[in-house]
mmCIF entry with sequence, helices, sheets and N, C-alpha, C, O atoms, coordinates in Angstrom:
data_MODEL
# 
_entry.id   MODEL 
# 
_entity.id                         1 
_entity.type                       polymer 
_entity.pdbx_number_of_molecules   1 
# 
_entity_poly.entity_id                      1 
_entity_poly.type                           'polypeptide(L)' 
_entity_poly.nstd_linkage                   no 
_entity_poly.nstd_monomer                   no 
_entity_poly.pdbx_seq_one_letter_code       MLRPDSIRRTLHPNINS 
_entity_poly.pdbx_seq_one_letter_code_can   MLRPDSIRRTLHPNINS 
_entity_poly.pdbx_strand_id                 A 
# 
loop_
_entity_poly_seq.entity_id 
_entity_poly_seq.num 
_entity_poly_seq.mon_id 
_entity_poly_seq.hetero 
1 1  MET n 
1 2  LEU n 
1 3  ARG n 
1 4  PRO n 
1 5  ASP n 
1 6  SER n 
1 7  ILE n 
1 8  ARG n 
1 9  ARG n 
1 10 THR n 
1 11 LEU n 
1 12 HIS n 
1 13 PRO n 
1 14 ASN n 
1 15 ILE n 
1 16 ASN n 
1 17 SER n 
# 
_struct_asym.id          A 
_struct_asym.entity_id   1 
# 
loop_
_struct_conf.conf_type_id 
_struct_conf.id 
_struct_conf.pdbx_PDB_helix_id 
_struct_conf.beg_label_comp_id 
_struct_conf.beg_label_asym_id 
_struct_conf.beg_label_seq_id 
_struct_conf.pdbx_beg_PDB_ins_code 
_struct_conf.end_label_comp_id 
_struct_conf.end_label_asym_id 
_struct_conf.end_label_seq_id 
_struct_conf.pdbx_end_PDB_ins_code 
_struct_conf.beg_auth_comp_id 
_struct_conf.beg_auth_asym_id 
_struct_conf.beg_auth_seq_id 
_struct_conf.end_auth_comp_id 
_struct_conf.end_auth_asym_id 
_struct_conf.end_auth_seq_id 
_struct_conf.pdbx_PDB_helix_class 
_struct_conf.details 
_struct_conf.pdbx_PDB_helix_length 
HELX_P HELX_P1 AA1 PRO A 4  ? LEU A 11 ? PRO A 4  LEU A 11 1 ? 8 
HELX_P HELX_P2 AA2 PRO A 13 ? ASN A 16 ? PRO A 13 ASN A 16 5 ? 4 
# 
_struct_conf_type.id          HELX_P 
_struct_conf_type.criteria    ? 
_struct_conf_type.reference   ? 
# 
loop_
_atom_site.group_PDB 
_atom_site.id 
_atom_site.type_symbol 
_atom_site.label_atom_id 
_atom_site.label_alt_id 
_atom_site.label_comp_id 
_atom_site.label_asym_id 
_atom_site.label_entity_id 
_atom_site.label_seq_id 
_atom_site.pdbx_PDB_ins_code 
_atom_site.Cartn_x 
_atom_site.Cartn_y 
_atom_site.Cartn_z 
_atom_site.occupancy 
_atom_site.B_iso_or_equiv 
_atom_site.pdbx_formal_charge 
_atom_site.auth_seq_id 
_atom_site.auth_comp_id 
_atom_site.auth_asym_id 
_atom_site.auth_atom_id 
_atom_site.pdbx_PDB_model_num 
ATOM 1  N N  . MET A 1 1  ? 118.913 143.662 85.137 1.00 0.00 ? 1  MET A N  1 
ATOM 2  C CA . MET A 1 1  ? 119.578 144.168 84.000 1.00 0.00 ? 1  MET A CA 1 
ATOM 3  C C  . MET A 1 1  ? 118.557 144.994 83.077 1.00 0.00 ? 1  MET A C  1 
ATOM 4  O O  . MET A 1 1  ? 117.358 144.726 83.006 1.00 0.00 ? 1  MET A O  1 
ATOM 5  N N  . LEU A 1 2  ? 119.144 145.959 82.429 1.00 0.00 ? 2  LEU A N  1 
ATOM 6  C CA . LEU A 1 2  ? 118.257 146.668 81.555 1.00 0.00 ? 2  LEU A CA 1 
ATOM 7  C C  . LEU A 1 2  ? 118.088 145.963 80.226 1.00 0.00 ? 2  LEU A C  1 
ATOM 8  O O  . LEU A 1 2  ? 119.073 145.532 79.628 1.00 0.00 ? 2  LEU A O  1 
ATOM 9  N N  . ARG A 1 3  ? 116.874 145.837 79.759 1.00 0.00 ? 3  ARG A N  1 
ATOM 10 C CA . ARG A 1 3  ? 116.670 145.189 78.504 1.00 0.00 ? 3  ARG A CA 1 
ATOM 11 C C  . ARG A 1 3  ? 117.112 146.087 77.252 1.00 0.00 ? 3  ARG A C  1 
ATOM 12 O O  . ARG A 1 3  ? 117.227 147.309 77.348 1.00 0.00 ? 3  ARG A O  1 
ATOM 13 N N  . PRO A 1 4  ? 117.331 145.430 76.162 1.00 0.00 ? 4  PRO A N  1 
ATOM 14 C CA . PRO A 1 4  ? 117.629 146.255 74.994 1.00 0.00 ? 4  PRO A CA 1 
ATOM 15 C C  . PRO A 1 4  ? 116.567 147.348 74.644 1.00 0.00 ? 4  PRO A C  1 
ATOM 16 O O  . PRO A 1 4  ? 116.847 148.464 74.205 1.00 0.00 ? 4  PRO A O  1 
ATOM 17 N N  . ASP A 1 5  ? 115.332 146.884 74.894 1.00 0.00 ? 5  ASP A N  1 
ATOM 18 C CA . ASP A 1 5  ? 114.247 147.864 74.537 1.00 0.00 ? 5  ASP A CA 1 
ATOM 19 C C  . ASP A 1 5  ? 114.265 149.069 75.531 1.00 0.00 ? 5  ASP A C  1 
ATOM 20 O O  . ASP A 1 5  ? 113.950 150.201 75.164 1.00 0.00 ? 5  ASP A O  1 
ATOM 21 N N  . SER A 1 6  ? 114.635 148.783 76.761 1.00 0.00 ? 6  SER A N  1 
ATOM 22 C CA . SER A 1 6  ? 114.747 149.893 77.762 1.00 0.00 ? 6  SER A CA 1 
ATOM 23 C C  . SER A 1 6  ? 115.902 150.762 77.429 1.00 0.00 ? 6  SER A C  1 
ATOM 24 O O  . SER A 1 6  ? 115.841 151.986 77.546 1.00 0.00 ? 6  SER A O  1 
ATOM 25 N N  . ILE A 1 7  ? 116.888 150.170 77.039 1.00 0.00 ? 7  ILE A N  1 
ATOM 26 C CA . ILE A 1 7  ? 118.209 151.042 76.621 1.00 0.00 ? 7  ILE A CA 1 
ATOM 27 C C  . ILE A 1 7  ? 117.818 151.913 75.549 1.00 0.00 ? 7  ILE A C  1 
ATOM 28 O O  . ILE A 1 7  ? 118.114 153.107 75.559 1.00 0.00 ? 7  ILE A O  1 
ATOM 29 N N  . ARG A 1 8  ? 117.096 151.310 74.525 1.00 0.00 ? 8  ARG A N  1 
ATOM 30 C CA . ARG A 1 8  ? 116.842 152.175 73.357 1.00 0.00 ? 8  ARG A CA 1 
ATOM 31 C C  . ARG A 1 8  ? 115.931 153.257 73.697 1.00 0.00 ? 8  ARG A C  1 
ATOM 32 O O  . ARG A 1 8  ? 116.008 154.344 73.123 1.00 0.00 ? 8  ARG A O  1 
ATOM 33 N N  . ARG A 1 9  ? 114.993 152.990 74.687 1.00 0.00 ? 9  ARG A N  1 
ATOM 34 C CA . ARG A 1 9  ? 114.107 154.213 75.034 1.00 0.00 ? 9  ARG A CA 1 
ATOM 35 C C  . ARG A 1 9  ? 114.929 155.213 75.771 1.00 0.00 ? 9  ARG A C  1 
ATOM 36 O O  . ARG A 1 9  ? 114.660 156.410 75.666 1.00 0.00 ? 9  ARG A O  1 
ATOM 37 N N  . THR A 1 10 ? 115.866 154.814 76.474 1.00 0.00 ? 10 THR A N  1 
ATOM 38 C CA . THR A 1 10 ? 116.684 155.741 77.196 1.00 0.00 ? 10 THR A CA 1 
ATOM 39 C C  . THR A 1 10 ? 117.520 156.615 76.140 1.00 0.00 ? 10 THR A C  1 
ATOM 40 O O  . THR A 1 10 ? 117.689 157.824 76.302 1.00 0.00 ? 10 THR A O  1 
ATOM 41 N N  . LEU A 1 11 ? 117.965 155.990 75.179 1.00 0.00 ? 11 LEU A N  1 
ATOM 42 C CA . LEU A 1 11 ? 118.689 156.796 74.191 1.00 0.00 ? 11 LEU A CA 1 
ATOM 43 C C  . LEU A 1 11 ? 117.784 157.600 73.257 1.00 0.00 ? 11 LEU A C  1 
ATOM 44 O O  . LEU A 1 11 ? 118.112 158.687 72.782 1.00 0.00 ? 11 LEU A O  1 
ATOM 45 N N  . HIS A 1 12 ? 116.575 156.959 73.021 1.00 0.00 ? 12 HIS A N  1 
ATOM 46 C CA . HIS A 1 12 ? 115.548 157.690 72.171 1.00 0.00 ? 12 HIS A CA 1 
ATOM 47 C C  . HIS A 1 12 ? 114.214 157.725 72.880 1.00 0.00 ? 12 HIS A C  1 
ATOM 48 O O  . HIS A 1 12 ? 113.340 156.917 72.568 1.00 0.00 ? 12 HIS A O  1 
ATOM 49 N N  . PRO A 1 13 ? 114.037 158.579 73.766 1.00 0.00 ? 13 PRO A N  1 
ATOM 50 C CA . PRO A 1 13 ? 112.807 158.686 74.575 1.00 0.00 ? 13 PRO A CA 1 
ATOM 51 C C  . PRO A 1 13 ? 111.634 158.961 73.557 1.00 0.00 ? 13 PRO A C  1 
ATOM 52 O O  . PRO A 1 13 ? 110.479 158.617 73.809 1.00 0.00 ? 13 PRO A O  1 
ATOM 53 N N  . ASN A 1 14 ? 111.975 159.560 72.469 1.00 0.00 ? 14 ASN A N  1 
ATOM 54 C CA . ASN A 1 14 ? 110.935 160.003 71.558 1.00 0.00 ? 14 ASN A CA 1 
ATOM 55 C C  . ASN A 1 14 ? 110.708 158.846 70.495 1.00 0.00 ? 14 ASN A C  1 
ATOM 56 O O  . ASN A 1 14 ? 109.954 159.046 69.543 1.00 0.00 ? 14 ASN A O  1 
ATOM 57 N N  . ILE A 1 15 ? 111.267 157.816 70.637 1.00 0.00 ? 15 ILE A N  1 
ATOM 58 C CA . ILE A 1 15 ? 111.168 156.743 69.672 1.00 0.00 ? 15 ILE A CA 1 
ATOM 59 C C  . ILE A 1 15 ? 109.744 156.131 69.624 1.00 0.00 ? 15 ILE A C  1 
ATOM 60 O O  . ILE A 1 15 ? 109.339 155.498 68.650 1.00 0.00 ? 15 ILE A O  1 
ATOM 61 N N  . ASN A 1 16 ? 109.059 156.347 70.669 1.00 0.00 ? 16 ASN A N  1 
ATOM 62 C CA . ASN A 1 16 ? 107.605 155.806 70.756 1.00 0.00 ? 16 ASN A CA 1 
ATOM 63 C C  . ASN A 1 16 ? 106.736 156.805 70.054 1.00 0.00 ? 16 ASN A C  1 
ATOM 64 O O  . ASN A 1 16 ? 105.649 156.407 69.637 1.00 0.00 ? 16 ASN A O  1 
ATOM 65 N N  . SER A 1 17 ? 107.093 158.082 69.870 1.00 0.00 ? 17 SER A N  1 
ATOM 66 C CA . SER A 1 17 ? 106.274 159.009 69.241 1.00 0.00 ? 17 SER A CA 1 
ATOM 67 C C  . SER A 1 17 ? 106.030 158.683 67.703 1.00 0.00 ? 17 SER A C  1 
ATOM 68 O O  . SER A 1 17 ? 105.322 159.423 67.020 1.00 0.00 ? 17 SER A O  1 
# 
């Protein structure tokens, strides 16, 4: 299953920037 963090990265790939 996809973790909440993974889902957030998918929705916001630039969130790490």
